[in-house]
Phi, psi and omega in degrees: 000131177274145179234147177295132184297331180293342181270351185300317178300321179293319181295316180295319179298313180296320180294318180293320177297319179295317179296319179296320180293319179295318179298317179294323180293322177296329180278321180232079187285069178260156182306317181295321179293319179297315180297315181296317180292324177298317179298316181292324176294316178296322178296319179296320178295318180294319179299316177297319179297320181298320185267016176297149184220073184289152173290144182229139175226166179168194179299143176223152178167153184294340180264355183262148174242120184262145180302129177276351186211152168284147174148203184244133177289120181249348178209139164223099194211153175272130183218170170272137175221090186280337189293317184232320180282338177059045178154205180288145181209162173267123179251127173246117184252132181241122180263128178256130174265181187288354178257356180283156167292129186257008173284132181256148186229151179295131179280337181219166173265150179162211181238132176287119182243355184205133170221146179203131175250135180229114176292156182187204184275181180226052176281170181307121185294341180285343181283148184298321184290349178298329181293343179254325192255339185276161170306136183204157178226127185247141177231118178260134185238130170272109183249085184067237180276358187246157171251137177227129180246133174245130183234116175274128184237124178291154182247199183297324182259326184298141177224010184207114174260133176245124178230122180277337192294143174224149178307134182098344178294152172273127176265123178249123183308125179089351180280154181289138174230359178165189174199165175233135184273126165069057170092125188183197184210149175231127177254142174241128177252128185233162172307144188299331182270010174294156181253113179294144173242012173227164177226167179303132182101342177290154177253142184240156172240124182301133178079359183234309185285130173276120183258344180193168172238134178287153179293000000 
């Protein structure tokens, strides 16, 4: 199993704490010690599970938009996006819970022409106002004649967004471009005349699920 490199410090810390607790329990096998070590072992397993980074394959093509995140579709809506789309756009929002794979992937191929980080609040990422008020990192991609914006939004628990993208980078559809730690949301902004292939309530797999078609 592949793991996101950003998760290695957390995984090592959790594993060492679990090993220390197990060692202490073997020396002093009391009910409280057994319960505590069990909790720490389960926590170490969950931390490793959270930072898993599986390989993903699926449909690819210049007219397809691939899910940038694992999770549940919470919005398919027309909105204003002045920063990069410069007008009305179709927004597809995907909410990731703490059990989702949190590695994010490029939805289209093209050239990264815009990046922007904005510090903010940490309200529930499933709420609509999170797209305006929460900590977020945006990556704009020139995909042929179209513009596509991906926005990583921190959630109630998340406190760290990681984005690898820089202006001038090549975006390859399905390739990793970042992750968000511990629960969050990813929004994709598309040309208004794009055709959604998902609806609210659908579940997506990053790098695999086709969420829309470009005009």
